[in-house]
Phi, psi and omega in degrees: 000126177270122176265128177240137175221145181242151177217166171287191188252030177302160181289337175295342187243337179198179173245155184276353177256111189304324177294331186276355182292333180288352179259343185286136186300318175300314185292321179294323179290320174301315175301316178300322183274354174078034183247128179284120181275108173263161180235139176279164179290140178292143177063031180225083184286351169305322185281349184226032189302309184301317177296314174307318185292318186295313180298327175300314180291320178299317180290320176294312190267341184234307187287333177273353180257343187244138172245133183264130179280335179200177179293333176299306185295318175312308179290328186277321191301304182312315179303314174299315181293316181298324172304316179298311184304314183285334192235337191231335188280143176281139184246127180299326185290346174237044172058043175060033169268168171273147178294330179268000000 
């Protein structure tokens, strides 16, 4: 079974120099895990719309509201928010129901 995953072309996922991709840490990890890395078309949010919407929500509801007093809290809060997001938060894409 071949696993495929796509990302945008951000620096955190790849390099714009094709020969340099084999040195990029994310690219190397994808290869190590046996995942074929696909790329969305640049400047076309429609091809990556759900991810773009997710990050907009994370920024609006989480990143701009929390200030972390220490590293422990910094590591704990995202897990708490993701539990809320995946289990309790109402989602427009499913008629404002909760996922669980």
